[in-house]
C-alpha positions as CSV (number, residue, x, y, z in Angstrom):
1,M,-29.4,-9.6,9.9
2,R,-28.7,-7.1,7.1
3,P,-26.1,-5.1,9.2
4,L,-24.3,-8.4,9.9
5,I,-24.2,-9.3,6.2
6,A,-23.0,-5.8,5.3
7,M,-20.3,-6.0,7.8
8,L,-19.2,-9.4,6.6
9,S,-19.2,-8.2,3.0
10,A,-16.9,-5.3,4.0
11,V,-14.5,-7.6,5.9
12,L,-14.4,-10.1,3.0
13,A,-13.8,-7.2,0.5
14,L,-10.9,-5.9,2.6
15,S,-9.4,-9.4,3.0
16,A,-9.5,-9.8,-0.8
17,L,-6.8,-7.1,-1.2
18,S,-4.1,-9.5,-2.4
19,G,-1.1,-7.2,-2.5
20,C,-1.6,-5.0,0.5
21,S,-1.5,-7.1,3.6
22,S,-1.7,-5.5,7.0
23,P,-1.7,-8.8,9.0
24,G,1.4,-10.0,7.1
25,L,3.5,-6.9,7.6
26,E,6.4,-8.9,9.2
27,D,6.9,-10.7,5.9
28,A,6.6,-7.6,3.7
29,D,9.5,-6.5,1.5
30,L,8.0,-3.0,1.0
31,V,5.9,-1.3,3.6
32,V,3.8,1.8,2.7
33,Y,3.0,4.1,5.6
34,N,0.7,7.1,5.5
35,D,1.9,9.9,7.7
36,S,-0.2,12.4,5.8
37,P,-3.6,13.9,6.6
38,Q,-4.6,12.8,3.0
39,V,-6.3,9.4,2.6
40,I,-4.7,7.0,0.2
41,Y,-7.3,5.2,-1.9
42,T,-5.1,3.1,-4.3
43,V,-1.5,1.8,-4.1
44,T,0.1,0.6,-7.3
45,L,3.4,-1.3,-7.2
46,S,5.2,-2.1,-10.4
47,T,8.5,-4.0,-10.9
48,E,10.0,-5.7,-13.9
49,L,8.3,-9.0,-12.8
50,Q,5.0,-7.8,-11.4
51,S,2.4,-5.1,-11.2
52,E,-0.2,-4.9,-8.5
53,S,-2.8,-2.3,-7.8
54,V,-4.7,-2.4,-4.6
55,S,-7.8,-0.3,-3.7
56,A,-10.3,-0.4,-0.9
57,P,-14.0,-1.0,-1.6
58,R,-15.8,1.9,-3.2
59,D,-16.0,5.1,-1.2
60,V,-13.6,3.8,1.5
61,G,-10.0,4.9,1.9
62,L,-7.3,2.2,1.8
63,L,-4.8,4.0,4.2
64,E,-5.6,6.8,6.5
65,R,-3.0,8.6,8.6
66,G,-1.1,6.2,10.7
67,E,-2.0,3.1,8.7
68,R,0.3,0.9,6.7
69,C,0.3,-2.0,4.4
70,G,2.9,-4.3,2.9
71,F,3.9,-6.0,-0.3
72,Q,6.0,-9.0,-1.0
73,L,8.1,-8.8,-4.1
74,E,8.6,-11.6,-6.6
75,D,12.1,-13.2,-6.4
76,G,14.5,-11.3,-8.5
77,S,12.6,-8.0,-8.3
78,R,14.9,-5.0,-7.9
79,A,13.7,-1.7,-9.4
80,F,10.2,-0.6,-8.5
81,T,7.7,2.2,-8.9
82,L,5.1,2.9,-6.3
83,E,2.2,5.2,-7.0
84,L,-0.3,6.5,-4.4
85,M,-3.7,7.7,-5.6
86,G,-6.4,9.8,-4.1
87,E,-10.1,9.3,-4.0
88,H,-10.7,10.3,-7.6
89,G,-7.7,8.5,-9.1
90,D,-5.5,11.6,-8.8
91,L,-1.8,10.9,-8.4
92,M,-0.7,11.9,-4.9
93,A,2.8,10.7,-5.1
94,R,5.2,8.5,-7.2
95,C,8.4,6.9,-5.9
96,R,11.0,5.0,-7.8
97,G,13.6,2.9,-6.0
98,S,15.6,-0.2,-5.9
99,Y,15.1,-3.2,-3.6
100,E,18.4,-4.6,-2.3
101,G,17.1,-7.4,-0.1
102,K,16.3,-5.3,3.0
103,R,12.8,-4.2,3.8
104,L,11.9,-0.7,2.8
105,L,9.6,1.7,4.5
106,L,8.0,4.1,2.0
107,T,6.3,6.9,3.9
108,L,3.8,9.5,2.4
109,E,4.9,12.5,4.4
110,E,2.7,15.3,5.6
111,S,4.2,17.6,3.0
112,G,3.0,15.2,0.2
113,G,6.5,13.8,-0.6
114,V,7.6,10.2,-0.2
115,S,10.6,9.2,1.9
116,V,12.3,5.8,1.7
117,R,14.4,4.1,4.3
118,E,15.5,0.6,5.2
119,E,13.7,-0.9,8.1
120,N,14.6,-3.8,10.3
121,K,12.1,-6.7,10.1
């Protein structure tokens, strides 16, 4: 019974991540993709209208290589800053950009840099 409760707790904790939605990627305005061997533990998105910080439960990475998550922007949001943090809150990458109405794919590259490109929904 305890393993079942622990598993359900982990699932509920992951589903509580309000900003970063893997199942809703088709509706996301910004998609964060990890193409790096480094694990992303926290993603913070800031615009002039909103600020969201999403982390996985303690001691668990949010995005491992090959994983992605999406964010929906508040209507009217344009300029944004995205920060990707490591396990101990260390800044892995920061990206500033502008949202022009087309979905953006922000990729943490293997080199540690971030690339941004428009993506078809």
